C-alpha positions in Angstrom: -55.5 24.2 12.6 -53.2 21.1 13.0 -50.6 20.1 10.5 -52.3 18.1 7.7 -49.4 16.2 6.1 -46.2 16.4 8.2 -43.6 13.7 8.6 -40.8 14.8 10.9 -37.2 13.5 10.6 -33.8 14.9 11.4 -30.1 14.1 10.7 -27.4 14.7 13.4 -23.6 14.7 13.5 -21.5 15.3 16.5 -18.4 17.5 16.1 -15.0 15.8 16.4 -14.1 17.8 19.4 -17.4 16.7 21.2 -18.2 20.4 22.0 -21.2 20.6 19.7 -23.5 18.8 17.3 -25.2 19.8 14.0 -28.8 19.0 13.3 -30.4 19.1 9.9 -34.1 18.9 9.0 -35.1 15.9 6.9 -38.8 16.3 7.3 -41.6 16.3 4.7 -43.4 19.5 5.5 -45.5 19.8 2.3 -45.3 23.6 2.7 -46.5 23.7 6.3 -43.2 24.7 7.9 -44.1 28.4 7.6 -47.0 27.9 9.9 -44.8 26.7 12.7 -44.9 29.0 15.7 -42.9 27.0 18.2 -40.1 24.4 17.8 -37.6 23.1 20.3 -35.2 20.2 21.0 -34.8 18.1 24.1 -31.6 16.0 24.5 -31.7 12.8 26.5 -28.5 11.0 27.6 -28.9 7.3 28.7 -25.9 6.4 30.9 -24.4 3.0 31.5 -26.7 2.5 34.5 -29.7 3.0 32.2 -30.6 6.3 33.8 -32.0 8.9 31.5 -30.6 12.4 32.0 -32.8 15.0 30.5 -31.3 18.3 29.2 -33.3 21.5 29.4 -35.3 22.3 26.3 -33.4 24.2 23.6 -35.7 26.5 21.7 -35.4 26.8 17.9 -38.0 29.5 17.9 -38.0 32.2 20.5 -41.1 34.4 20.3 -41.0 35.9 16.8 -37.3 35.0 16.3 -37.0 32.1 13.8 -33.3 32.4 13.1 -32.3 29.0 14.6 -35.3 27.3 13.1 -34.5 28.7 9.6 -30.9 27.5 10.0 -32.3 24.1 11.0 -34.4 24.0 7.9 -31.5 25.1 5.6 -29.0 22.9 3.8 -26.3 23.9 6.3 -28.3 22.9 9.4 -28.0 24.4 12.9 -25.1 23.9 15.2 -25.8 23.5 19.0 -22.8 24.1 21.3 -22.7 22.2 24.6 -22.2 25.6 26.2 -25.7 26.5 25.1 -27.3 23.5 26.8 -28.1 23.0 30.5 -29.5 20.5 32.9 -31.9 22.0 35.5 -30.4 25.4 34.7 -26.8 24.3 35.3 -24.1 24.1 32.7 -23.6 20.7 31.2 -19.8 20.7 30.9 -17.2 21.3 28.2 -17.8 18.2 26.1 -20.5 15.7 25.4 -19.8 12.4 27.2 -19.6 9.5 24.8 -22.7 7.3 24.9 -26.3 6.8 23.9 -28.3 10.0 23.1 -31.8 10.8 21.9 -32.4 14.2 20.4 -36.1 15.0 20.3 -37.6 17.6 17.9 -41.0 19.0 18.9 -42.9 21.4 16.7 -46.3 23.2 16.8 -48.3 25.7 14.9 -50.3 26.6 18.0 -53.2 24.2 17.9 -51.8 21.3 20.0 -52.3 20.8 23.7 -49.1 20.6 25.7 -47.6 17.2 25.4 -49.5 16.3 22.2 -47.3 18.2 19.7 -45.7 16.4 16.8 -42.3 15.1 17.7 -39.4 13.0 16.3 -36.8 11.1 18.3 -33.4 10.6 16.7 -31.2 8.1 18.6 -27.5 8.8 18.2 -24.2 7.4 19.4 -21.9 10.3 20.4 -18.5 8.7 20.1 -16.1 11.6 19.5 -13.7 10.7 22.3 -13.5 7.1 21.4 -12.9 8.0 17.7 -10.2 10.3 18.8 -8.6 7.6 20.8 -8.8 5.2 17.9 -6.9 7.8 15.7 -4.1 7.7 18.4 -3.6 4.0 18.0 -1.4 3.9 14.8 1.1 6.5 16.1 1.6 4.5 19.3 1.4 0.9 18.0 2.8 0.7 14.5 6.4 0.2 13.4 8.3 -1.0 10.4 9.2 -3.6 9.2 5.8 -5.3 9.4 6.3 -8.2 11.8 3.6 -10.7 12.9 3.2 -8.6 16.1 2.8 -5.4 14.1 0.3 -7.1 11.8 -1.8 -8.1 14.8 -1.8 -4.6 16.0 -2.8 -3.4 12.5 -5.7 -5.8 12.6 -6.8 -4.6 16.1 -6.7 -1.0 14.9 -8.9 -2.0 11.9 -11.2 -3.9 14.2 -11.5 -1.0 16.6 -12.9 1.1 13.8 -15.3 -1.7 12.8 -16.5 -1.9 16.4 -17.1 1.8 16.6 -19.2 1.7 13.4 -21.1 -1.3 14.8 -21.8 0.6 18.1 -23.1 3.6 16.1 -25.3 1.3 14.0 -26.7 -0.4 17.1 -27.9 3.0 18.4 -29.4 3.8 15.0 -31.4 0.7 15.4 -32.4 1.4 19.0 -30.4 -1.6 20.4 -29.1 -0.4 23.7 -27.9 -3.8 25.0 -25.9 -4.4 21.8 -24.4 -0.9 22.0 -23.2 -1.6 25.6 -21.6 -4.9 24.4 -19.7 -3.2 21.6 -18.6 -0.4 24.0 -17.3 -2.9 26.5 -15.1 -4.5 23.8 -13.9 -1.1 22.6 -12.9 0.0 26.1 -11.2 -3.3 26.7 -9.0 -2.9 23.6 -8.0 0.7 24.6 -7.1 -0.6 28.1 -5.1 -3.4 26.7 -3.0 -1.1 24.5 -2.8 1.7 27.1 -4.6 4.3 24.9 -5.5 7.2 27.1 -8.2 9.7 27.0 -7.9 12.1 24.1 -9.0 15.2 25.9 
């Protein structure tokens, strides 16, 4: 029998080292989570050319093993390392590339036809590298006493943080074009100040 009163939702946070992300369940299950027999995630990365790269499915339930699913349901959530993900069976790499991601949760209790299972798409800006680069800016740019030039650099550091927050918010709202515009400004500022890749 299909779920009778299920509202799926998730919360996601990328790790600062870009090597993993944590996902928490925020769904309204109304007691029906125990009937779930299959659950998986699919990660999509939309690159700057608007190409969608689909990662292989990541099972939260494997046969009778619900360990990952139970972690996902818990207050601590479930951590997914990039080393545990693949694209067409091949390793993804060591770190998530910064950009626009969609993490899809799919669940079933066995009654749904393939492709018709309940699902939830969570759009996320993975920006660990850019945030790391922003943290490098003060050490490289600031000095004392606070001259007009140093003040301008201070302002740009502040603005860079604001632009990163705005880029993240654009993805939360599904505004890909706006996200690209913010990222273009962010990259231009790093280039202007010679801030290099954190990794």
